[in-house]
C-alpha positions in Angstrom: 29.8 -86.0 114.1 30.3 -82.6 112.4 29.8 -79.3 113.5 28.0 -76.5 111.7 29.5 -73.0 112.3 27.1 -70.1 112.1 26.2 -67.0 114.2 23.0 -68.8 115.4 24.6 -71.1 118.5 23.3 -74.8 118.7 23.4 -76.0 115.3 24.5 -79.3 114.8 24.6 -81.7 111.9 25.1 -85.0 112.7 26.4 -87.5 110.1 26.5 -91.4 109.8 28.6 -93.2 107.4 26.0 -94.6 105.0 25.5 -95.9 101.2 25.5 -93.7 98.5 21.7 -93.9 98.1 19.1 -93.8 101.1 17.9 -96.9 102.3 14.5 -98.0 101.2 13.3 -97.5 104.9 14.5 -94.0 105.0 11.3 -91.8 105.3 13.1 -88.4 103.6 11.7 -87.5 100.6 13.8 -87.2 97.5 13.5 -83.2 97.8 14.6 -82.9 101.2 17.5 -80.7 102.4 19.9 -83.4 103.6 19.0 -85.4 100.1 19.8 -82.4 98.2 23.3 -81.7 99.9 24.3 -85.4 99.2 23.5 -85.5 95.8 25.4 -82.1 95.3 28.3 -83.3 96.7 28.4 -86.5 94.6 27.7 -84.4 91.4 30.3 -82.0 92.4 33.2 -84.6 93.5 32.7 -86.6 90.3 33.1 -83.4 88.1 36.4 -82.6 90.1 37.6 -86.1 89.7 37.0 -86.1 86.0 35.6 -89.3 85.9 31.8 -89.8 85.9 32.4 -93.6 86.8 34.0 -92.8 90.0 31.9 -94.0 92.9 31.4 -91.2 95.4 30.3 -92.2 99.2 28.6 -89.2 101.1 28.0 -89.8 104.8 24.1 -89.6 105.3 23.0 -87.3 107.7 20.9 -89.2 110.5 19.5 -86.1 111.7 19.6 -82.3 110.2 19.2 -79.6 113.0 16.1 -77.7 112.2 17.2 -75.1 109.8 14.7 -72.2 110.0 14.2 -71.5 106.2 12.9 -67.9 105.1 9.3 -67.8 104.6 8.0 -69.2 101.4 11.3 -71.0 100.8 11.6 -74.9 100.2 14.5 -76.9 100.3 14.4 -76.9 96.9 14.9 -73.3 96.9 18.0 -73.3 99.1 21.3 -72.6 97.3 24.3 -75.3 97.9 27.8 -73.8 97.6 30.6 -76.7 97.8 34.4 -76.2 97.7 37.4 -78.6 98.3 41.0 -77.5 99.3 42.7 -77.2 95.6 45.6 -79.2 96.9 43.6 -81.8 97.9 43.6 -85.0 95.5 40.0 -86.2 94.6 40.7 -89.7 95.7 40.1 -91.6 99.1 38.9 -89.3 101.9 37.9 -85.8 100.8 36.7 -83.1 102.9 34.1 -80.9 101.1 33.1 -77.5 102.5 29.2 -77.1 102.6 27.3 -73.6 102.5 23.5 -73.3 102.5 22.3 -70.0 101.4 18.4 -68.6 101.1 17.7 -65.1 100.4 21.0 -64.0 100.5 21.4 -65.3 103.9 23.8 -67.9 105.2 22.0 -70.8 106.7 25.1 -73.3 107.0 28.5 -73.4 107.1 29.9 -77.1 107.7 32.1 -79.8 106.3 31.1 -83.4 105.0 33.9 -86.0 104.9 32.9 -88.2 101.5 35.0 -91.0 100.0 35.7 -91.1 96.4 36.5 -94.4 94.6 37.7 -94.9 91.3 37.7 -98.7 90.5 40.0 -99.9 88.3 39.8 -103.5 86.9 42.3 -106.1 87.9 43.4 -109.9 88.0 42.9 -111.6 91.2 43.8 -115.0 92.8 40.3 -117.0 92.4 41.4 -119.2 95.0 44.4 -119.8 97.6 47.6 -120.3 95.5 50.6 -122.1 96.4 54.3 -121.3 95.4 55.1 -123.0 92.0 51.4 -123.0 90.8 51.3 -122.6 87.0 48.1 -120.6 86.6 45.1 -121.8 84.7 41.6 -120.8 84.2 40.3 -121.8 87.4 43.1 -120.0 89.3 42.6 -116.4 87.9 39.7 -114.3 88.0 38.5 -110.4 87.6 38.4 -108.1 90.1 38.6 -104.1 91.0 40.7 -102.1 93.2 40.7 -98.4 94.0 43.0 -96.4 91.5 44.9 -95.0 94.7 45.8 -98.3 95.8 46.5 -100.0 92.1 50.1 -101.5 92.4 52.2 -100.2 89.5 53.0 -103.8 88.6 49.4 -105.1 88.7 48.2 -107.6 86.2 45.2 -105.8 84.7 44.0 -108.6 82.6 43.4 -112.0 83.8 44.5 -113.7 80.6 47.8 -112.1 80.8 48.4 -114.6 83.7 47.2 -117.6 82.5 50.5 -120.0 81.7 52.7 -118.0 84.4 54.0 -119.7 87.5 53.3 -118.4 90.9 56.6 -117.4 93.1 55.0 -117.0 96.4 51.8 -118.0 98.0 48.7 -115.8 97.0 45.6 -115.4 99.5 42.0 -115.7 97.4 41.3 -112.2 95.9 44.8 -110.7 96.1 45.8 -108.7 93.3 48.0 -110.5 90.7 51.4 -108.5 90.3 54.0 -109.2 87.7 56.7 -109.4 90.4 55.1 -112.5 91.9 54.8 -114.4 88.7 57.2 -115.8 86.1 57.2 -117.3 82.8 57.7 -121.3 83.8 61.3 -122.0 82.9 61.9 -124.8 80.2 65.5 -125.0 81.2 66.5 -125.6 85.0 69.7 -124.6 86.2 72.5 -127.7 86.1 70.2 -129.3 83.4 72.3 -130.8 80.3 71.1 -128.8 77.0 71.6 -129.0 73.4 73.4 -125.7 72.5 73.2 -124.2 68.7 76.2 -122.3 67.9 75.1 -119.6 65.6 77.4 -117.6 62.9 75.5 -116.4 59.8 74.4 -119.5 57.9 76.5 -121.8 60.0 75.1 -124.1 62.8 77.3 -126.1 65.1 75.7 -128.6 67.6 77.3 -128.6 71.2 76.3 -130.2 74.6 76.3 -127.8 77.4 75.2 -127.6 80.8 72.8 -124.6 82.3 74.2 -122.4 84.9 71.0 -120.6 85.1 67.2 -121.2 84.3 65.4 -119.8 81.7 62.0 -119.3 79.9 61.7 -119.2 76.1 63.4 -116.1 75.3 65.6 -115.6 78.4 69.4 -115.0 78.1 71.2 -117.7 80.3 74.7 -119.0 81.0 75.8 -122.3 79.5 78.9 -124.1 80.1 80.2 -125.7 76.9 81.1 -129.4 77.9 83.8 -129.9 75.3 85.7 -126.6 75.8 84.7 -126.0 79.3 84.1 -122.3 78.4 80.9 -120.3 79.7 78.9 -118.6 77.1 75.6 -116.6 77.0 72.8 -117.9 74.9 69.1 -117.6 74.2 66.6 -120.4 75.4 64.3 -121.6 72.8 60.7 -122.9 73.2 62.0 -126.6 72.7 64.6 -125.8 75.6 67.7 -125.6 73.3 70.0 -122.6 73.7 71.1 -120.6 70.8 74.6 -118.9 71.1 76.2 -116.5 68.8 79.8 -116.4 68.2 
């Protein structure tokens, strides 16, 4: 409920949270005063947000107290003035100041709390996923999230997640985040690996034991089984490790 402040006492504007457009069962004409206010608020907030694709939800007036319009003035002739706090971000719940004028006379001063949603495409879990799952096409799907709730490390394209391994359980519809995914290692900790010692054109093969798990391109520690020395090498896609010396 929001109260309208005016010199004439007793004016009250009741708002009930509704959809952006009036329901089909609504008996209001498109040119009614409350419909004009809603349309003006939607256009105003989209412009302020700088995003024509932003979804703006405005509480639909369930009742508009009788505003006595000057003689000969129809709802279409009422001037609608809107404003927001300059420091208020145009996202989430946004209070909007609403003033109505006709013939230079202020008819209404009130506020409407609208909701501005700026959907962003993200990748989501298509089903419940267990830790250790290697993501395939049936495990990942497209979704949207409001820009204000977008995790900084969200996976934006479902294709980016294919082939990655899940590090924790994920709920259906949960946004995929890079911190919860990893490239599946081709080398596990403690595994025997074939080391290739590289210096210029020289290549020397040696046996080693991985001290870390690693995916292709990762730097891991490997112990040379002959010298017992620990070195750092780069994991190859075939599971070998290149060590420069």
